[in-house]
BALOBA-1460 file (C-alpha; in Angstrom, 3 decimals):
// residues 372
<rec num="1" residu="m" x="-0.088" y="0.041" z="-0.044"/>
<rec num="2" residu="d" x="1.578" y="2.780" z="-1.139"/>
<rec num="3" residu="g" x="2.667" y="5.737" z="1.245"/>
<rec num="4" residu="v" x="1.057" y="4.180" z="4.013"/>
<rec num="5" residu="r" x="3.228" y="2.143" z="7.263"/>
<rec num="6" residu="a" x="1.642" y="-0.392" z="8.642"/>
<rec num="7" residu="v" x="2.450" y="-0.677" z="12.614"/>
<rec num="8" residu="l" x="1.363" y="-3.943" z="14.526"/>
<rec num="9" residu="l" x="1.345" y="-3.539" z="18.454"/>
<rec num="10" residu="a" x="2.641" y="-6.728" z="20.269"/>
<rec num="11" residu="g" x="3.451" y="-6.408" z="23.710"/>
<rec num="12" residu="g" x="0.992" y="-8.182" z="25.734"/>
<rec num="13" residu="e" x="1.377" y="-10.771" z="28.056"/>
<rec num="14" residu="g" x="-1.835" y="-12.444" z="28.512"/>
<rec num="15" residu="r" x="-2.126" y="-12.008" z="31.918"/>
<rec num="16" residu="r" x="-5.949" y="-11.923" z="31.774"/>
<rec num="17" residu="m" x="-6.167" y="-15.355" z="29.885"/>
<rec num="18" residu="g" x="-5.312" y="-17.675" z="33.106"/>
<rec num="19" residu="p" x="-3.450" y="-20.915" z="32.643"/>
<rec num="20" residu="l" x="-4.297" y="-20.561" z="28.499"/>
<rec num="21" residu="g" x="-1.525" y="-17.152" z="28.734"/>
<rec num="22" residu="h" x="0.850" y="-19.001" z="31.351"/>
<rec num="23" residu="g" x="4.257" y="-19.334" z="29.456"/>
<rec num="24" residu="r" x="2.645" y="-18.511" z="26.300"/>
<rec num="25" residu="l" x="2.716" y="-14.915" z="24.597"/>
<rec num="26" residu="k" x="-0.390" y="-13.681" z="24.318"/>
<rec num="27" residu="p" x="0.091" y="-12.566" z="20.305"/>
<rec num="28" residu="l" x="0.955" y="-16.472" z="19.754"/>
<rec num="29" residu="v" x="-2.223" y="-18.039" z="21.786"/>
<rec num="30" residu="p" x="-3.954" y="-20.283" z="19.285"/>
<rec num="31" residu="f" x="-7.101" y="-19.565" z="17.751"/>
<rec num="32" residu="g" x="-9.913" y="-21.699" z="15.656"/>
<rec num="33" residu="g" x="-8.376" y="-24.263" z="15.139"/>
<rec num="34" residu="t" x="-6.115" y="-22.963" z="12.533"/>
<rec num="35" residu="s" x="-3.864" y="-19.946" z="13.691"/>
<rec num="36" residu="r" x="-2.888" y="-17.575" z="16.366"/>
<rec num="37" residu="l" x="-4.514" y="-14.201" z="17.637"/>
<rec num="38" residu="i" x="-1.550" y="-11.850" z="15.677"/>
<rec num="39" residu="d" x="-2.270" y="-14.111" z="12.505"/>
<rec num="40" residu="f" x="-5.392" y="-12.111" z="11.840"/>
<rec num="41" residu="s" x="-3.734" y="-8.856" z="12.013"/>
<rec num="42" residu="l" x="-0.655" y="-9.826" z="9.437"/>
<rec num="43" residu="a" x="-3.350" y="-11.688" z="7.219"/>
<rec num="44" residu="n" x="-5.373" y="-8.348" z="6.851"/>
<rec num="45" residu="t" x="-2.218" y="-6.510" z="6.410"/>
<rec num="46" residu="r" x="-1.077" y="-9.047" z="3.714"/>
<rec num="47" residu="g" x="-4.411" y="-9.332" z="2.107"/>
<rec num="48" residu="s" x="-4.522" y="-5.281" z="2.010"/>
<rec num="49" residu="g" x="-1.814" y="-4.854" z="-0.331"/>
<rec num="50" residu="f" x="1.074" y="-4.378" z="2.225"/>
<rec num="51" residu="r" x="4.884" y="-5.809" z="1.318"/>
<rec num="52" residu="e" x="5.501" y="-5.705" z="5.139"/>
<rec num="53" residu="a" x="4.108" y="-4.854" z="8.835"/>
<rec num="54" residu="l" x="6.705" y="-3.140" z="11.240"/>
<rec num="55" residu="l" x="6.296" y="-5.599" z="14.799"/>
<rec num="56" residu="l" x="6.868" y="-2.947" z="17.569"/>
<rec num="57" residu="s" x="7.015" y="-5.365" z="20.645"/>
<rec num="58" residu="q" x="8.850" y="-5.672" z="24.111"/>
<rec num="59" residu="y" x="7.738" y="-8.932" z="25.859"/>
<rec num="60" residu="e" x="10.082" y="-11.608" z="25.371"/>
<rec num="61" residu="e" x="10.427" y="-10.025" z="21.757"/>
<rec num="62" residu="r" x="12.901" y="-12.564" z="21.053"/>
<rec num="63" residu="r" x="10.363" y="-15.307" z="20.980"/>
<rec num="64" residu="l" x="7.992" y="-13.625" z="19.544"/>
<rec num="65" residu="m" x="10.326" y="-12.491" z="16.594"/>
<rec num="66" residu="d" x="11.312" y="-16.090" z="16.461"/>
<rec num="67" residu="d" x="7.740" y="-17.285" z="15.384"/>
<rec num="68" residu="l" x="6.972" y="-14.779" z="13.130"/>
<rec num="69" residu="h" x="10.338" y="-15.187" z="11.186"/>
<rec num="70" residu="t" x="9.419" y="-18.803" z="10.780"/>
<rec num="71" residu="v" x="5.891" y="-18.581" z="9.898"/>
<rec num="72" residu="w" x="5.827" y="-15.329" z="7.592"/>
<rec num="73" residu="n" x="9.007" y="-14.480" z="6.414"/>
<rec num="74" residu="g" x="9.409" y="-17.420" z="4.413"/>
<rec num="75" residu="s" x="7.680" y="-18.313" z="1.031"/>
<rec num="76" residu="p" x="6.101" y="-17.020" z="-0.672"/>
<rec num="77" residu="r" x="8.487" y="-13.571" z="-0.617"/>
<rec num="78" residu="d" x="5.537" y="-10.857" z="-1.433"/>
<rec num="79" residu="f" x="4.847" y="-10.105" z="2.522"/>
<rec num="80" residu="r" x="7.321" y="-10.113" z="5.634"/>
<rec num="81" residu="v" x="7.537" y="-8.865" z="8.847"/>
<rec num="82" residu="h" x="9.778" y="-6.232" z="9.890"/>
<rec num="83" residu="f" x="11.402" y="-6.044" z="13.250"/>
<rec num="84" residu="g" x="12.672" y="-2.681" z="13.504"/>
<rec num="85" residu="p" x="16.439" y="-2.853" z="15.040"/>
<rec num="86" residu="y" x="16.421" y="-6.184" z="14.970"/>
<rec num="87" residu="d" x="15.271" y="-6.698" z="11.295"/>
<rec num="88" residu="e" x="19.141" y="-6.791" z="9.778"/>
<rec num="89" residu="a" x="19.783" y="-9.689" z="11.712"/>
<rec num="90" residu="y" x="17.206" y="-11.743" z="10.687"/>
<rec num="91" residu="r" x="17.859" y="-10.891" z="7.017"/>
<rec num="92" residu="q" x="21.263" y="-12.179" z="7.365"/>
<rec num="93" residu="a" x="19.863" y="-15.834" z="9.095"/>
<rec num="94" residu="a" x="20.056" y="-16.850" z="6.025"/>
<rec num="95" residu="g" x="16.759" y="-18.983" z="6.410"/>
<rec num="96" residu="g" x="16.739" y="-19.684" z="9.955"/>
<rec num="97" residu="v" x="16.936" y="-17.146" z="12.951"/>
<rec num="98" residu="p" x="19.950" y="-14.946" z="14.161"/>
<rec num="99" residu="e" x="22.460" y="-16.453" z="16.670"/>
<rec num="100" residu="a" x="22.162" y="-13.316" z="18.385"/>
<rec num="101" residu="l" x="20.694" y="-9.615" z="18.455"/>
<rec num="102" residu="p" x="22.190" y="-6.524" z="18.526"/>
<rec num="103" residu="d" x="21.827" y="-4.917" z="22.244"/>
<rec num="104" residu="r" x="18.977" y="-3.052" z="23.182"/>
<rec num="105" residu="t" x="20.083" y="0.924" z="23.856"/>
<rec num="106" residu="w" x="16.682" y="2.189" z="24.108"/>
<rec num="107" residu="p" x="14.400" y="2.524" z="27.289"/>
<rec num="108" residu="s" x="11.471" y="-0.013" z="27.900"/>
<rec num="109" residu="e" x="8.483" y="1.563" z="26.635"/>
<rec num="110" residu="r" x="5.494" y="1.998" z="28.934"/>
<rec num="111" residu="g" x="2.606" y="1.985" z="26.578"/>
<rec num="112" residu="t" x="1.574" y="1.986" z="22.722"/>
<rec num="113" residu="a" x="2.260" y="5.428" z="22.262"/>
<rec num="114" residu="d" x="5.657" y="5.153" z="24.003"/>
<rec num="115" residu="a" x="6.467" y="1.825" z="21.482"/>
<rec num="116" residu="l" x="6.040" y="4.277" z="18.346"/>
<rec num="117" residu="i" x="8.225" y="7.364" z="19.339"/>
<rec num="118" residu="r" x="11.154" y="4.776" z="20.701"/>
<rec num="119" residu="k" x="11.052" y="3.407" z="17.610"/>
<rec num="120" residu="a" x="10.349" y="6.553" z="15.523"/>
<rec num="121" residu="d" x="13.244" y="5.828" z="12.954"/>
<rec num="122" residu="h" x="11.207" y="3.053" z="11.795"/>
<rec num="123" residu="v" x="7.948" y="4.022" z="12.253"/>
<rec num="124" residu="f" x="8.891" y="7.321" z="10.470"/>
<rec num="125" residu="g" x="11.732" y="6.322" z="8.578"/>
<rec num="126" residu="g" x="10.936" y="6.864" z="4.679"/>
<rec num="127" residu="d" x="8.627" y="9.665" z="5.568"/>
<rec num="128" residu="p" x="5.537" y="7.842" z="4.997"/>
<rec num="129" residu="s" x="2.068" y="9.413" z="4.457"/>
<rec num="130" residu="e" x="-0.074" y="7.685" z="6.769"/>
<rec num="131" residu="v" x="0.821" y="5.390" z="9.720"/>
<rec num="132" residu="l" x="-1.830" y="2.310" z="10.089"/>
<rec num="133" residu="v" x="-1.505" y="1.219" z="13.428"/>
<rec num="134" residu="l" x="-2.879" y="-2.289" z="14.657"/>
<rec num="135" residu="h" x="-3.106" y="-5.054" z="17.626"/>
<rec num="136" residu="a" x="-2.582" y="-8.316" z="17.934"/>
<rec num="137" residu="d" x="-5.312" y="-10.025" z="20.130"/>
<rec num="138" residu="h" x="-8.057" y="-8.561" z="17.705"/>
<rec num="139" residu="v" x="-10.300" y="-11.445" z="15.443"/>
<rec num="140" residu="y" x="-11.592" y="-9.765" z="12.553"/>
<rec num="141" residu="r" x="-10.894" y="-9.821" z="8.366"/>
<rec num="142" residu="v" x="-11.146" y="-6.467" z="6.927"/>
<rec num="143" residu="d" x="-9.173" y="-5.009" z="3.976"/>
<rec num="144" residu="y" x="-7.497" y="-1.907" z="5.287"/>
<rec num="145" residu="g" x="-7.611" y="-0.520" z="1.616"/>
<rec num="146" residu="d" x="-11.060" y="0.561" z="2.202"/>
<rec num="147" residu="m" x="-10.443" y="2.596" z="5.286"/>
<rec num="148" residu="i" x="-7.164" y="4.430" z="3.619"/>
<rec num="149" residu="r" x="-8.928" y="5.496" z="0.367"/>
<rec num="150" residu="q" x="-11.679" y="7.176" z="2.889"/>
<rec num="151" residu="h" x="-9.022" y="8.931" z="5.442"/>
<rec num="152" residu="r" x="-7.724" y="10.218" z="2.217"/>
<rec num="153" residu="a" x="-10.683" y="11.362" z="0.662"/>
<rec num="154" residu="d" x="-12.079" y="12.975" z="4.042"/>
<rec num="155" residu="l" x="-8.221" y="14.605" z="4.379"/>
<rec num="156" residu="a" x="-8.325" y="13.439" z="8.173"/>
<rec num="157" residu="a" x="-5.829" y="13.802" z="10.573"/>
<rec num="158" residu="l" x="-6.668" y="10.122" z="11.832"/>
<rec num="159" residu="t" x="-9.478" y="8.039" z="11.424"/>
<rec num="160" residu="v" x="-10.441" y="5.825" z="13.738"/>
<rec num="161" residu="s" x="-12.079" y="2.097" z="13.550"/>
<rec num="162" residu="y" x="-15.805" y="1.598" z="15.463"/>
<rec num="163" residu="q" x="-18.046" y="-1.060" z="15.592"/>
<rec num="164" residu="r" x="-21.922" y="-0.351" z="17.224"/>
<rec num="165" residu="i" x="-22.341" y="-3.092" z="20.221"/>
<rec num="166" residu="e" x="-24.743" y="-3.530" z="23.196"/>
<rec num="167" residu="r" x="-24.571" y="-0.421" z="25.314"/>
<rec num="168" residu="r" x="-24.303" y="-2.628" z="28.438"/>
<rec num="169" residu="y" x="-20.643" y="-3.533" z="27.132"/>
<rec num="170" residu="v" x="-19.157" y="-0.378" z="25.853"/>
<rec num="171" residu="r" x="-17.401" y="0.042" z="29.461"/>
<rec num="172" residu="l" x="-15.128" y="-2.530" z="28.668"/>
<rec num="173" residu="f" x="-13.502" y="-0.995" z="25.067"/>
<rec num="174" residu="g" x="-12.651" y="2.680" z="24.303"/>
<rec num="175" residu="m" x="-15.867" y="4.514" z="23.733"/>
<rec num="176" residu="v" x="-16.497" y="6.972" z="20.547"/>
<rec num="177" residu="d" x="-19.480" y="8.890" z="19.159"/>
<rec num="178" residu="f" x="-19.515" y="11.327" z="15.834"/>
<rec num="179" residu="d" x="-21.469" y="14.194" z="15.201"/>
<rec num="180" residu="t" x="-24.065" y="13.994" z="11.915"/>
<rec num="181" residu="d" x="-21.288" y="15.028" z="9.425"/>
<rec num="182" residu="g" x="-19.011" y="12.003" z="10.802"/>
<rec num="183" residu="n" x="-16.470" y="13.801" z="12.957"/>
<rec num="184" residu="l" x="-15.456" y="12.445" z="15.944"/>
<rec num="185" residu="t" x="-16.732" y="14.433" z="19.053"/>
<rec num="186" residu="a" x="-16.142" y="11.622" z="22.170"/>
<rec num="187" residu="f" x="-13.638" y="9.489" z="23.050"/>
<rec num="188" residu="a" x="-13.129" y="7.756" z="26.378"/>
<rec num="189" residu="e" x="-11.391" y="4.618" z="27.811"/>
<rec num="190" residu="k" x="-13.439" y="2.192" z="29.492"/>
<rec num="191" residu="p" x="-15.900" y="4.955" z="30.653"/>
<rec num="192" residu="a" x="-17.815" y="3.777" z="33.762"/>
<rec num="193" residu="e" x="-21.040" y="5.280" z="32.316"/>
<rec num="194" residu="p" x="-21.241" y="5.137" z="28.536"/>
<rec num="195" residu="t" x="-23.137" y="7.268" z="26.697"/>
<rec num="196" residu="s" x="-23.094" y="5.784" z="22.977"/>
<rec num="197" residu="d" x="-23.331" y="2.480" z="21.821"/>
<rec num="198" residu="l" x="-20.172" y="2.844" z="19.777"/>
<rec num="199" residu="v" x="-16.481" y="1.056" z="20.641"/>
<rec num="200" residu="f" x="-12.982" y="2.014" z="19.065"/>
<rec num="201" residu="a" x="-12.488" y="-1.120" z="16.993"/>
<rec num="202" residu="a" x="-9.033" y="-0.587" z="17.892"/>
<rec num="203" residu="f" x="-7.162" y="-0.073" z="14.594"/>
<rec num="204" residu="c" x="-6.553" y="3.507" z="13.038"/>
<rec num="205" residu="i" x="-4.706" y="5.234" z="10.463"/>
<rec num="206" residu="f" x="-3.331" y="8.711" z="11.017"/>
<rec num="207" residu="n" x="-1.501" y="11.268" z="9.324"/>
<rec num="208" residu="a" x="2.196" y="10.506" z="9.637"/>
<rec num="209" residu="r" x="3.417" y="13.890" z="10.475"/>
<rec num="210" residu="t" x="0.534" y="14.634" z="12.494"/>
<rec num="211" residu="l" x="1.176" y="11.470" z="14.580"/>
<rec num="212" residu="r" x="4.581" y="12.251" z="15.038"/>
<rec num="213" residu="r" x="4.166" y="15.747" z="16.142"/>
<rec num="214" residu="y" x="1.815" y="15.328" z="18.919"/>
<rec num="215" residu="l" x="4.217" y="11.924" z="20.023"/>
<rec num="216" residu="e" x="6.583" y="14.730" z="20.728"/>
<rec num="217" residu="q" x="4.496" y="17.330" z="22.168"/>
<rec num="218" residu="l" x="3.593" y="14.579" z="24.610"/>
<rec num="219" residu="d" x="7.155" y="12.646" z="25.095"/>
<rec num="220" residu="g" x="8.457" y="13.886" z="28.447"/>
<rec num="221" residu="t" x="4.807" y="15.132" z="29.810"/>
<rec num="222" residu="r" x="2.935" y="13.750" z="32.595"/>
<rec num="223" residu="w" x="1.134" y="11.140" z="30.350"/>
<rec num="224" residu="q" x="0.308" y="7.849" z="30.132"/>
<rec num="225" residu="h" x="2.249" y="6.592" z="27.376"/>
<rec num="226" residu="d" x="-1.081" y="5.107" z="25.345"/>
<rec num="227" residu="i" x="-2.489" y="5.852" z="22.163"/>
<rec num="228" residu="s" x="-5.626" y="5.706" z="23.620"/>
<rec num="229" residu="r" x="-5.110" y="7.781" z="26.907"/>
<rec num="230" residu="d" x="-3.249" y="10.370" z="25.774"/>
<rec num="231" residu="v" x="-2.757" y="11.062" z="21.819"/>
<rec num="232" residu="i" x="-6.088" y="10.590" z="20.583"/>
<rec num="233" residu="p" x="-7.743" y="12.608" z="22.972"/>
<rec num="234" residu="a" x="-5.185" y="15.486" z="22.692"/>
<rec num="235" residu="m" x="-5.989" y="15.681" z="19.043"/>
<rec num="236" residu="l" x="-9.521" y="15.897" z="19.827"/>
<rec num="237" residu="a" x="-9.165" y="18.575" z="22.102"/>
<rec num="238" residu="a" x="-7.286" y="20.304" z="19.880"/>
<rec num="239" residu="g" x="-9.686" y="19.969" z="17.030"/>
<rec num="240" residu="e" x="-7.858" y="17.571" z="14.431"/>
<rec num="241" residu="r" x="-10.180" y="16.505" z="11.502"/>
<rec num="242" residu="i" x="-10.818" y="12.806" z="13.115"/>
<rec num="243" residu="r" x="-12.959" y="10.823" z="11.103"/>
<rec num="244" residu="g" x="-14.765" y="7.230" z="11.535"/>
<rec num="245" residu="y" x="-14.564" y="4.191" z="9.679"/>
<rec num="246" residu="e" x="-17.628" y="1.648" z="10.767"/>
<rec num="247" residu="v" x="-16.577" y="-2.080" z="10.996"/>
<rec num="248" residu="t" x="-19.453" y="-3.956" z="9.961"/>
<rec num="249" residu="g" x="-18.409" y="-7.341" z="10.026"/>
<rec num="250" residu="y" x="-17.013" y="-9.407" z="13.151"/>
<rec num="251" residu="w" x="-14.599" y="-8.534" z="15.290"/>
<rec num="252" residu="e" x="-13.759" y="-9.166" z="18.750"/>
<rec num="253" residu="d" x="-11.251" y="-8.164" z="20.901"/>
<rec num="254" residu="i" x="-9.646" y="-11.293" z="22.841"/>
<rec num="255" residu="g" x="-9.442" y="-9.791" z="26.515"/>
<rec num="256" residu="t" x="-10.327" y="-12.622" z="28.442"/>
<rec num="257" residu="v" x="-10.486" y="-16.276" z="28.512"/>
<rec num="258" residu="d" x="-14.188" y="-16.586" z="28.901"/>
<rec num="259" residu="r" x="-14.254" y="-14.060" z="25.913"/>
<rec num="260" residu="y" x="-11.702" y="-16.813" z="24.227"/>
<rec num="261" residu="h" x="-14.566" y="-19.358" z="24.512"/>
<rec num="262" residu="r" x="-17.462" y="-17.342" z="23.579"/>
<rec num="263" residu="a" x="-15.310" y="-16.630" z="20.463"/>
<rec num="264" residu="h" x="-14.884" y="-20.115" z="19.397"/>
<rec num="265" residu="r" x="-18.442" y="-20.897" z="19.847"/>
<rec num="266" residu="g" x="-19.400" y="-18.230" z="17.554"/>
<rec num="267" residu="l" x="-17.210" y="-19.946" z="14.470"/>
<rec num="268" residu="l" x="-20.016" y="-23.130" z="15.042"/>
<rec num="269" residu="s" x="-22.640" y="-21.873" z="15.566"/>
<rec num="270" residu="e" x="-25.725" y="-21.826" z="12.641"/>
<rec num="271" residu="s" x="-24.508" y="-18.813" z="11.239"/>
<rec num="272" residu="p" x="-20.733" y="-18.525" z="11.993"/>
<rec num="273" residu="t" x="-18.672" y="-15.304" z="12.828"/>
<rec num="274" residu="m" x="-16.524" y="-15.980" z="10.714"/>
<rec num="275" residu="s" x="-16.100" y="-18.947" z="7.802"/>
<rec num="276" residu="l" x="-13.223" y="-21.659" z="8.049"/>
<rec num="277" residu="a" x="-11.779" y="-20.499" z="4.649"/>
<rec num="278" residu="q" x="-11.480" y="-16.567" z="6.912"/>
<rec num="279" residu="l" x="-9.429" y="-18.225" z="9.598"/>
<rec num="280" residu="p" x="-5.783" y="-17.836" z="8.708"/>
<rec num="281" residu="l" x="-3.920" y="-20.903" z="8.280"/>
<rec num="282" residu="t" x="-0.436" y="-20.767" z="10.007"/>
<rec num="283" residu="v" x="-0.456" y="-23.633" z="12.611"/>
<rec num="284" residu="r" x="0.568" y="-26.467" z="10.477"/>
<rec num="285" residu="p" x="-0.632" y="-25.646" z="7.505"/>
<rec num="286" residu="a" x="-0.493" y="-29.058" z="5.781"/>
<rec num="287" residu="v" x="-3.027" y="-30.534" z="8.323"/>
<rec num="288" residu="r" x="-6.402" y="-30.020" z="6.424"/>
<rec num="289" residu="r" x="-9.132" y="-28.742" z="8.296"/>
<rec num="290" residu="r" x="-12.902" y="-28.912" z="8.095"/>
<rec num="291" residu="y" x="-16.070" y="-28.344" z="9.591"/>
<rec num="292" residu="v" x="-18.233" y="-31.549" z="10.515"/>
<rec num="293" residu="a" x="-22.041" y="-30.843" z="10.821"/>
<rec num="294" residu="r" x="-22.305" y="-34.766" z="11.674"/>
<rec num="295" residu="e" x="-20.199" y="-37.658" z="11.029"/>
<rec num="296" residu="g" x="-19.846" y="-40.540" z="13.343"/>
<rec num="297" residu="a" x="-18.814" y="-39.607" z="16.802"/>
<rec num="298" residu="v" x="-18.330" y="-36.194" z="15.070"/>
<rec num="299" residu="r" x="-20.803" y="-33.176" z="15.662"/>
<rec num="300" residu="a" x="-20.809" y="-29.695" z="14.868"/>
<rec num="301" residu="s" x="-17.212" y="-29.178" z="15.265"/>
<rec num="302" residu="i" x="-13.976" y="-28.176" z="13.669"/>
<rec num="303" residu="v" x="-11.663" y="-30.841" z="13.027"/>
<rec num="304" residu="p" x="-8.364" y="-31.561" z="11.694"/>
<rec num="305" residu="a" x="-7.611" y="-34.458" z="9.234"/>
<rec num="306" residu="d" x="-5.135" y="-36.276" z="11.390"/>
<rec num="307" residu="l" x="-7.554" y="-36.445" z="14.789"/>
<rec num="308" residu="s" x="-7.053" y="-39.489" z="16.398"/>
<rec num="309" residu="n" x="-10.610" y="-39.994" z="17.703"/>
<rec num="310" residu="a" x="-12.070" y="-42.609" z="20.008"/>
<rec num="311" residu="g" x="-14.571" y="-40.832" z="22.073"/>
<rec num="312" residu="r" x="-17.369" y="-38.511" z="21.020"/>
<rec num="313" residu="v" x="-16.204" y="-34.761" z="19.739"/>
<rec num="314" residu="e" x="-19.755" y="-32.355" z="20.118"/>
<rec num="315" residu="w" x="-19.562" y="-28.492" z="19.044"/>
<rec num="316" residu="s" x="-16.119" y="-27.831" z="19.856"/>
<rec num="317" residu="v" x="-12.371" y="-26.749" z="17.962"/>
<rec num="318" residu="v" x="-9.949" y="-29.245" z="17.791"/>
<rec num="319" residu="y" x="-5.937" y="-28.472" z="16.619"/>
<rec num="320" residu="p" x="-4.311" y="-30.566" z="14.813"/>
<rec num="321" residu="g" x="-2.343" y="-33.767" z="16.506"/>
<rec num="322" residu="v" x="-5.095" y="-34.501" z="18.977"/>
<rec num="323" residu="t" x="-5.776" y="-38.055" z="20.666"/>
<rec num="324" residu="i" x="-8.953" y="-38.576" z="22.397"/>
<rec num="325" residu="g" x="-9.315" y="-41.545" z="24.280"/>
<rec num="326" residu="a" x="-11.465" y="-44.710" z="24.007"/>
<rec num="327" residu="g" x="-15.081" y="-43.593" z="25.587"/>
<rec num="328" residu="a" x="-13.941" y="-40.142" z="26.010"/>
<rec num="329" residu="r" x="-16.560" y="-37.149" z="25.691"/>
<rec num="330" residu="v" x="-15.769" y="-33.550" z="24.581"/>
<rec num="331" residu="r" x="-18.054" y="-31.155" z="24.259"/>
<rec num="332" residu="d" x="-18.113" y="-27.154" z="23.907"/>
<rec num="333" residu="c" x="-14.336" y="-27.353" z="24.225"/>
<rec num="334" residu="v" x="-11.029" y="-26.304" z="22.587"/>
<rec num="335" residu="l" x="-8.452" y="-28.391" z="22.413"/>
<rec num="336" residu="l" x="-5.124" y="-26.960" z="21.798"/>
<rec num="337" residu="p" x="-2.184" y="-28.391" z="19.083"/>
<rec num="338" residu="g" x="-1.009" y="-32.028" z="20.696"/>
<rec num="339" residu="t" x="-3.069" y="-32.668" z="23.588"/>
<rec num="340" residu="t" x="-4.839" y="-35.999" z="24.726"/>
<rec num="341" residu="v" x="-8.201" y="-36.458" z="26.529"/>
<rec num="342" residu="p" x="-7.798" y="-39.357" z="28.230"/>
<rec num="343" residu="e" x="-10.055" y="-42.584" z="27.857"/>
<rec num="344" residu="g" x="-13.316" y="-42.166" z="29.668"/>
<rec num="345" residu="a" x="-12.990" y="-38.580" z="30.196"/>
<rec num="346" residu="a" x="-15.476" y="-36.029" z="29.830"/>
<rec num="347" residu="l" x="-14.778" y="-32.413" z="29.137"/>
<rec num="348" residu="e" x="-17.684" y="-29.496" z="28.916"/>
<rec num="349" residu="s" x="-17.104" y="-25.924" z="28.345"/>
<rec num="350" residu="a" x="-13.214" y="-26.233" z="28.793"/>
<rec num="351" residu="i" x="-10.274" y="-25.758" z="26.946"/>
<rec num="352" residu="l" x="-7.023" y="-28.477" z="26.900"/>
<rec num="353" residu="l" x="-3.534" y="-27.313" z="27.120"/>
<rec num="354" residu="e" x="-0.737" y="-28.605" z="26.124"/>
<rec num="355" residu="d" x="0.573" y="-29.855" z="29.396"/>
<rec num="356" residu="g" x="-2.651" y="-31.529" z="30.188"/>
<rec num="357" residu="t" x="-4.202" y="-28.480" z="32.003"/>
<rec num="358" residu="v" x="-8.129" y="-27.979" z="31.783"/>
<rec num="359" residu="q" x="-8.990" y="-24.643" z="31.892"/>
<rec num="360" residu="q" x="-12.851" y="-24.504" z="32.652"/>
<rec num="361" residu="c" x="-15.110" y="-21.668" z="31.395"/>
<rec num="362" residu="e" x="-18.295" y="-20.533" z="31.665"/>
<rec num="363" residu="p" x="-21.077" y="-23.215" z="30.830"/>
<rec num="364" residu="a" x="-23.118" y="-22.202" z="27.024"/>
<rec num="365" residu="p" x="-26.572" y="-22.135" z="28.101"/>
<rec num="366" residu="v" x="-27.742" y="-23.346" z="24.840"/>
<rec num="367" residu="l" x="-25.887" y="-25.491" z="22.229"/>
<rec num="368" residu="g" x="-26.963" y="-26.188" z="18.917"/>
<rec num="369" residu="g" x="-30.400" y="-25.598" z="19.905"/>
<rec num="370" residu="v" x="-30.415" y="-28.288" z="22.569"/>
<rec num="371" residu="a" x="-29.872" y="-27.061" z="26.367"/>
<rec num="372" residu="s" x="-26.161" y="-27.696" z="27.657"/>
């Protein structure tokens, strides 16, 4: 996408995900039986015509970069993840990962805006016209090209994505509101008393020079180092032209394990939130997946071709390498790669982790039209 720098913020630790997040980077949490959370933003970026996405990470960044380099920077070579100050080391790794990385010479980032200003040379290098800011823990598919074209036609300083949801849930997100001409009039992070049913969908596009100017103005002040809490409110207060871009398709912020589990239920509903073809295929891509409505001992589930099943599977999402023992029953579950369900076990409304841990989730009131 000519003139636009795509920046992917991926600093999350996944502390609110319980056992699912222990020892695992939140961007690499498996999702949908096919991929990880971060793969959605990367697939969207590639599908929108970008040649690369700049990764801004901090928490266990070597582990994350090694993984993304292995998964995304091979063939075909029409898209790659750029690793900022570490990128040259990965380019010279001759198909593998580097033995060592350059020493970190900049201070730790304390928020999303801090990540942008500390790596400004990479964010703003080459003088991009716009900066597209993305996050690594949202599940959705979209072509960013439509948003970019609207942003340019509006001569906007910033365009924010938004979605309409039930007002009672708005307090969990960033609330936005617009006037009749489509200009942003309110932006509040997790408001106690929401006044709008519109929420920030967490991807946005800035005029690059405007963004840099606000980052430099805020840096060194008593700020919270955050795009949503500092940069956007400062731009709104200054009267900048901020427009909205409505996300009409499925979009999910995977913030807690129960939302993670409910999002998987949506994949299996009579009207799925996303089709199997829309899910990025990055985990064991050589293994075929399919949705099975009713076949043998499998009902209404996403399963891999290599599933070893001697039990029963209902309304579940199953990753490759899974073994289900004789007489076992799995219902309303997510089974992560390589897991084993012991003979005779009964799992319901749970996530089975690779080490055998069973993480219980909120039970479903109704599955497939039948009370659970």
